[in-house]
Every structure is written in structure tokens, then in C-alpha cells.
SEDRENFI-657305 format. One record per residue (C-alpha): z, x, y. Coordinates in nm, 2 decimals, padded with zeros to 4 digits. Layout:
<rs>
<r><up>Z</up><east>X</east><north>Y</north></r>
...
</rs>
This chain:
<rs>
<r><up>-03.24</up><east>04.15</east><north>00.63</north></r>
<r><up>-02.96</up><east>04.21</east><north>00.87</north></r>
<r><up>-02.96</up><east>03.84</east><north>00.96</north></r>
<r><up>-02.90</up><east>03.76</east><north>00.59</north></r>
<r><up>-02.61</up><east>04.00</east><north>00.56</north></r>
<r><up>-02.45</up><east>03.86</east><north>00.88</north></r>
<r><up>-02.45</up><east>03.50</east><north>00.76</north></r>
<r><up>-02.12</up><east>03.33</east><north>00.83</north></r>
<r><up>-01.98</up><east>03.12</east><north>00.54</north></r>
<r><up>-01.72</up><east>02.85</east><north>00.58</north></r>
<r><up>-01.49</up><east>03.03</east><north>00.34</north></r>
<r><up>-01.47</up><east>03.32</east><north>00.58</north></r>
<r><up>-01.42</up><east>03.10</east><north>00.89</north></r>
<r><up>-01.07</up><east>03.01</east><north>01.03</north></r>
<r><up>-00.90</up><east>02.70</east><north>00.89</north></r>
<r><up>-00.98</up><east>02.36</east><north>01.05</north></r>
<r><up>-00.66</up><east>02.18</east><north>01.12</north></r>
<r><up>-00.84</up><east>01.84</east><north>01.16</north></r>
<r><up>-01.18</up><east>01.87</east><north>00.99</north></r>
<r><up>-01.30</up><east>01.53</east><north>01.12</north></r>
<r><up>-01.36</up><east>01.69</east><north>01.47</north></r>
<r><up>-01.58</up><east>01.97</east><north>01.33</north></r>
<r><up>-01.61</up><east>02.34</east><north>01.38</north></r>
<r><up>-01.75</up><east>02.34</east><north>01.73</north></r>
<r><up>-01.46</up><east>02.12</east><north>01.86</north></r>
<r><up>-01.21</up><east>02.36</east><north>01.70</north></r>
<r><up>-01.38</up><east>02.64</east><north>01.90</north></r>
<r><up>-01.33</up><east>02.44</east><north>02.22</north></r>
<r><up>-00.96</up><east>02.41</east><north>02.15</north></r>
<r><up>-00.94</up><east>02.78</east><north>02.06</north></r>
<r><up>-01.11</up><east>02.87</east><north>02.39</north></r>
<r><up>-00.85</up><east>02.65</east><north>02.58</north></r>
<r><up>-00.57</up><east>02.85</east><north>02.41</north></r>
<r><up>-00.72</up><east>03.18</east><north>02.52</north></r>
<r><up>-00.75</up><east>03.08</east><north>02.89</north></r>
<r><up>-00.49</up><east>03.27</east><north>03.09</north></r>
<r><up>-00.49</up><east>03.06</east><north>03.41</north></r>
<r><up>-00.26</up><east>02.76</east><north>03.36</north></r>
<r><up>-00.44</up><east>02.53</east><north>03.60</north></r>
<r><up>-00.77</up><east>02.61</east><north>03.42</north></r>
<r><up>-00.60</up><east>02.55</east><north>03.08</north></r>
<r><up>-00.48</up><east>02.21</east><north>03.20</north></r>
<r><up>-00.82</up><east>02.12</east><north>03.33</north></r>
<r><up>-00.99</up><east>02.22</east><north>03.00</north></r>
<r><up>-00.73</up><east>02.04</east><north>02.80</north></r>
<r><up>-00.79</up><east>01.71</east><north>02.99</north></r>
<r><up>-01.16</up><east>01.75</east><north>02.94</north></r>
<r><up>-01.11</up><east>01.80</east><north>02.56</north></r>
<r><up>-00.90</up><east>01.49</east><north>02.55</north></r>
<r><up>-01.17</up><east>01.29</east><north>02.72</north></r>
<r><up>-01.43</up><east>01.41</east><north>02.47</north></r>
<r><up>-01.19</up><east>01.32</east><north>02.18</north></r>
<r><up>-01.15</up><east>00.97</east><north>02.32</north></r>
<r><up>-01.53</up><east>00.93</east><north>02.33</north></r>
<r><up>-01.57</up><east>01.05</east><north>01.97</north></r>
<r><up>-01.32</up><east>00.79</east><north>01.85</north></r>
<r><up>-01.37</up><east>00.47</east><north>02.05</north></r>
<r><up>-01.23</up><east>00.26</east><north>01.77</north></r>
<r><up>-00.89</up><east>00.41</east><north>01.85</north></r>
<r><up>-00.88</up><east>00.26</east><north>02.20</north></r>
<r><up>-00.72</up><east>-00.06</east><north>02.07</north></r>
<r><up>-00.45</up><east>00.14</east><north>01.89</north></r>
<r><up>-00.11</up><east>00.15</east><north>02.07</north></r>
<r><up>-00.03</up><east>00.49</east><north>02.22</north></r>
<r><up>-00.40</up><east>00.59</east><north>02.19</north></r>
<r><up>-00.37</up><east>00.87</east><north>02.44</north></r>
<r><up>-00.04</up><east>01.00</east><north>02.29</north></r>
<r><up>-00.22</up><east>01.03</east><north>01.95</north></r>
<r><up>-00.50</up><east>01.23</east><north>02.10</north></r>
<r><up>-00.26</up><east>01.48</east><north>02.27</north></r>
<r><up>-00.08</up><east>01.52</east><north>01.94</north></r>
<r><up>-00.40</up><east>01.59</east><north>01.76</north></r>
<r><up>-00.49</up><east>01.85</east><north>02.03</north></r>
<r><up>-00.17</up><east>02.04</east><north>01.98</north></r>
<r><up>-00.22</up><east>02.02</east><north>01.61</north></r>
<r><up>-00.56</up><east>02.18</east><north>01.63</north></r>
<r><up>-00.42</up><east>02.44</east><north>01.87</north></r>
<r><up>-00.15</up><east>02.52</east><north>01.61</north></r>
<r><up>00.10</up><east>02.43</east><north>01.88</north></r>
<r><up>00.00</up><east>02.75</east><north>02.08</north></r>
<r><up>-00.15</up><east>02.55</east><north>02.37</north></r>
<r><up>00.07</up><east>02.58</east><north>02.68</north></r>
<r><up>-00.03</up><east>02.29</east><north>02.90</north></r>
<r><up>00.13</up><east>02.00</east><north>03.09</north></r>
<r><up>00.12</up><east>01.71</east><north>02.85</north></r>
<r><up>00.18</up><east>01.36</east><north>02.99</north></r>
<r><up>00.36</up><east>01.28</east><north>02.67</north></r>
<r><up>00.65</up><east>01.45</east><north>02.48</north></r>
<r><up>00.52</up><east>01.72</east><north>02.26</north></r>
<r><up>00.59</up><east>01.66</east><north>01.89</north></r>
<r><up>00.72</up><east>01.98</east><north>01.73</north></r>
<r><up>00.55</up><east>02.14</east><north>01.44</north></r>
<r><up>00.86</up><east>02.11</east><north>01.23</north></r>
<r><up>00.87</up><east>01.73</east><north>01.28</north></r>
<r><up>00.51</up><east>01.69</east><north>01.17</north></r>
<r><up>00.56</up><east>01.90</east><north>00.87</north></r>
<r><up>00.88</up><east>01.72</east><north>00.76</north></r>
<r><up>00.83</up><east>01.54</east><north>00.43</north></r>
<r><up>00.92</up><east>01.17</east><north>00.43</north></r>
<r><up>01.20</up><east>01.04</east><north>00.22</north></r>
<r><up>01.10</up><east>00.93</east><north>-00.13</north></r>
<r><up>01.05</up><east>00.56</east><north>-00.18</north></r>
<r><up>01.29</up><east>00.38</east><north>-00.41</north></r>
<r><up>01.07</up><east>00.19</east><north>-00.65</north></r>
<r><up>01.22</up><east>-00.13</east><north>-00.79</north></r>
<r><up>01.33</up><east>-00.08</east><north>-01.15</north></r>
<r><up>01.48</up><east>-00.42</east><north>-01.22</north></r>
<r><up>01.52</up><east>-00.49</east><north>-01.59</north></r>
<r><up>01.20</up><east>-00.32</east><north>-01.73</north></r>
<r><up>01.29</up><east>-00.49</east><north>-02.06</north></r>
<r><up>01.14</up><east>-00.82</east><north>-01.92</north></r>
<r><up>00.85</up><east>-00.69</east><north>-01.72</north></r>
<r><up>00.65</up><east>-01.00</east><north>-01.77</north></r>
<r><up>00.89</up><east>-01.19</east><north>-01.54</north></r>
<r><up>00.82</up><east>-00.96</east><north>-01.24</north></r>
<r><up>01.06</up><east>-00.82</east><north>-00.99</north></r>
<r><up>01.05</up><east>-01.12</east><north>-00.76</north></r>
<r><up>01.24</up><east>-01.32</east><north>-01.03</north></r>
<r><up>01.53</up><east>-01.09</east><north>-01.00</north></r>
<r><up>01.53</up><east>-01.13</east><north>-00.62</north></r>
<r><up>01.53</up><east>-01.51</east><north>-00.66</north></r>
<r><up>01.81</up><east>-01.49</east><north>-00.91</north></r>
<r><up>02.02</up><east>-01.28</east><north>-00.67</north></r>
<r><up>01.96</up><east>-01.55</east><north>-00.40</north></r>
<r><up>02.06</up><east>-01.83</east><north>-00.63</north></r>
<r><up>02.38</up><east>-01.65</east><north>-00.72</north></r>
<r><up>02.47</up><east>-01.60</east><north>-00.36</north></r>
<r><up>02.46</up><east>-01.98</east><north>-00.29</north></r>
<r><up>02.75</up><east>-02.21</east><north>-00.34</north></r>
<r><up>02.74</up><east>-02.43</east><north>-00.65</north></r>
<r><up>02.58</up><east>-02.76</east><north>-00.59</north></r>
<r><up>02.26</up><east>-02.96</east><north>-00.61</north></r>
<r><up>02.06</up><east>-02.71</east><north>-00.41</north></r>
<r><up>02.17</up><east>-02.41</east><north>-00.63</north></r>
<r><up>02.11</up><east>-02.62</east><north>-00.94</north></r>
<r><up>01.76</up><east>-02.71</east><north>-00.83</north></r>
<r><up>01.68</up><east>-02.35</east><north>-00.75</north></r>
<r><up>01.82</up><east>-02.23</east><north>-01.09</north></r>
<r><up>01.59</up><east>-02.48</east><north>-01.28</north></r>
<r><up>01.29</up><east>-02.38</east><north>-01.06</north></r>
<r><up>01.36</up><east>-02.02</east><north>-01.15</north></r>
<r><up>01.39</up><east>-02.10</east><north>-01.52</north></r>
<r><up>01.06</up><east>-02.30</east><north>-01.52</north></r>
<r><up>00.88</up><east>-02.01</east><north>-01.35</north></r>
<r><up>01.02</up><east>-01.77</east><north>-01.61</north></r>
<r><up>00.89</up><east>-02.00</east><north>-01.88</north></r>
<r><up>00.55</up><east>-02.00</east><north>-01.72</north></r>
<r><up>00.54</up><east>-01.62</east><north>-01.70</north></r>
<r><up>00.66</up><east>-01.59</east><north>-02.06</north></r>
<r><up>00.38</up><east>-01.82</east><north>-02.18</north></r>
<r><up>00.11</up><east>-01.63</east><north>-01.98</north></r>
<r><up>00.20</up><east>-01.29</east><north>-02.11</north></r>
<r><up>00.35</up><east>-01.35</east><north>-02.46</north></r>
<r><up>00.30</up><east>-01.66</east><north>-02.67</north></r>
<r><up>00.17</up><east>-02.01</east><north>-02.67</north></r>
<r><up>00.51</up><east>-02.16</east><north>-02.71</north></r>
<r><up>00.87</up><east>-02.07</east><north>-02.63</north></r>
<r><up>01.21</up><east>-02.24</east><north>-02.68</north></r>
<r><up>01.41</up><east>-02.32</east><north>-02.37</north></r>
<r><up>01.71</up><east>-02.14</east><north>-02.53</north></r>
<r><up>01.52</up><east>-01.81</east><north>-02.50</north></r>
<r><up>01.46</up><east>-01.86</east><north>-02.13</north></r>
<r><up>01.82</up><east>-01.96</east><north>-02.08</north></r>
<r><up>01.94</up><east>-01.65</east><north>-02.26</north></r>
<r><up>01.72</up><east>-01.42</east><north>-02.05</north></r>
<r><up>01.83</up><east>-01.59</east><north>-01.73</north></r>
<r><up>02.19</up><east>-01.55</east><north>-01.82</north></r>
<r><up>02.13</up><east>-01.18</east><north>-01.89</north></r>
<r><up>01.94</up><east>-01.12</east><north>-01.57</north></r>
<r><up>02.21</up><east>-01.30</east><north>-01.36</north></r>
<r><up>02.49</up><east>-01.10</east><north>-01.53</north></r>
<r><up>02.62</up><east>-01.43</east><north>-01.69</north></r>
<r><up>02.65</up><east>-01.61</east><north>-01.35</north></r>
<r><up>02.37</up><east>-01.86</east><north>-01.44</north></r>
<r><up>02.41</up><east>-02.04</east><north>-01.77</north></r>
<r><up>02.18</up><east>-02.34</east><north>-01.82</north></r>
<r><up>02.23</up><east>-02.36</east><north>-02.20</north></r>
<r><up>02.54</up><east>-02.58</east><north>-02.14</north></r>
<r><up>02.33</up><east>-02.83</east><north>-01.95</north></r>
<r><up>02.15</up><east>-03.13</east><north>-02.12</north></r>
<r><up>01.84</up><east>-03.09</east><north>-01.90</north></r>
<r><up>01.52</up><east>-02.94</east><north>-02.04</north></r>
<r><up>01.25</up><east>-02.73</east><north>-01.88</north></r>
<r><up>00.89</up><east>-02.83</east><north>-01.84</north></r>
<r><up>00.70</up><east>-02.87</east><north>-02.17</north></r>
<r><up>00.50</up><east>-02.57</east><north>-02.27</north></r>
<r><up>00.19</up><east>-02.78</east><north>-02.29</north></r>
<r><up>00.20</up><east>-02.85</east><north>-01.92</north></r>
<r><up>00.19</up><east>-02.48</east><north>-01.84</north></r>
<r><up>-00.08</up><east>-02.41</east><north>-02.10</north></r>
<r><up>-00.32</up><east>-02.67</east><north>-01.94</north></r>
<r><up>-00.39</up><east>-02.43</east><north>-01.66</north></r>
<r><up>-00.39</up><east>-02.12</east><north>-01.88</north></r>
<r><up>-00.75</up><east>-01.98</east><north>-01.91</north></r>
<r><up>-00.88</up><east>-01.96</east><north>-02.26</north></r>
<r><up>-01.04</up><east>-01.63</east><north>-02.35</north></r>
<r><up>-01.26</up><east>-01.78</east><north>-02.61</north></r>
<r><up>-01.40</up><east>-02.03</east><north>-02.36</north></r>
<r><up>-01.46</up><east>-01.77</east><north>-02.10</north></r>
<r><up>-01.65</up><east>-01.55</east><north>-02.36</north></r>
<r><up>-01.86</up><east>-01.84</east><north>-02.48</north></r>
<r><up>-01.94</up><east>-01.93</east><north>-02.12</north></r>
<r><up>-02.04</up><east>-01.58</east><north>-02.03</north></r>
<r><up>-02.26</up><east>-01.56</east><north>-02.34</north></r>
<r><up>-02.43</up><east>-01.89</east><north>-02.24</north></r>
<r><up>-02.50</up><east>-01.77</east><north>-01.89</north></r>
<r><up>-02.65</up><east>-01.44</east><north>-02.03</north></r>
<r><up>-02.87</up><east>-01.64</east><north>-02.26</north></r>
<r><up>-02.99</up><east>-01.86</east><north>-01.98</north></r>
<r><up>-03.07</up><east>-01.56</east><north>-01.77</north></r>
<r><up>-03.27</up><east>-01.41</east><north>-02.05</north></r>
<r><up>-03.48</up><east>-01.71</east><north>-02.12</north></r>
<r><up>-03.80</up><east>-01.79</east><north>-01.93</north></r>
<r><up>-03.88</up><east>-02.14</east><north>-01.81</north></r>
<r><up>-04.18</up><east>-02.30</east><north>-01.97</north></r>
<r><up>-04.38</up><east>-02.56</east><north>-01.79</north></r>
</rs>
């Protein structure tokens, strides 16, 4: 009965800083921290690093492999291990420092079906000097916008709608409505557009074929 009452539960055990190494490895690190002789601590720390390297052989091709192992050793020791590290010791404050939040692109959510890359292409076109190359890029952008519009919205769209959107996205710096040239016909883009009805009928046909037995 005494053995039952003396059972050790994980909730009562000390926190594991890196659970991947396991409880016994954490005890090895704790033992290294408790060693009073510095030379002995250095020897034990190097032995622990050697074992860590054997446990993770896939890390050997990673740059600064040994540096990463030493950082992990100090993390598991809660930075209380006083040994001679061959690498600069990363401070606890630096590791706990939160990274800067990422700036997610929010370019004209009104026209999400065009995607953010379209706005980047427009910015590049605006930065170019006016000429044949810029004109070609502007029409390439307009055609791609028309293709995106047809994929996500309707089966047809007037060129004037695309020109107005392009003018708005470029802050009025690209105005193709004044030109006599037209964009690619909607039918050309719709040729490669997958038909949902065809896909559904094909799937039903395949299911029916799988369900039938061959008769000889």
C-alpha cells in the first residue's frame, strides 16, 4: 500500500523545458547544475552535449548544429548551468523576447478576387517610364485582372469594368479606357475554366463504374 501512495505523477514533477528529450535527460541536466566542482561540471556538460547529438542525428546537417545543442542545454538548465561554453551564451531575456508582429498585406480588400500580386504588378508598372514596355505591361495586367474576374465572379465582363478597377487600383495613373485596344475575349479565358457540372457528371460516372461488376 505504501508504494501506491508514493507514486509520482507528472503533474507533481518539475516542469520540462524541452519535453522532447524526456524526464531522465532533464535529470541529467539538473545533476550537472548541482555539481560543485567546475571541471567536473564542464566534463559532464560535454558528455550531455554528446548524447544530445546522438539523439538528434538529423540535426548534423543543420548550420551551427553544436551551437543549437548548447543553447538547448542552457534552456533545460534554466540558465543556471555555469560552464565554459564554446559559443556565446544566449541570454534568457533574448529567448523570451517576442518577435515583432508581421504586417499582413491589406491591399484593396474590395477586390480580393484579383489578389495582392496584382497591386504589386501595378506599382511596378507605375514606376516605369511611359513607353511600349510599360504599355505592354499595363495590358498584361488588365488581361490577368479580367481572367481573375471571370474565374471568381461571372461568365462575362465588359472591358470598361476592368479598366475602371485598374484606374482605381493605380490611383488614376493607369487609364486604358482612352485607348482603342481591347482585352482578350472572355471566351478565350472561359475555355480553360473547369465546369462544375462536367466534373460532377464525371465523378458520378466513375462512381457508377466502380459499383458495377463485370460480366463475362
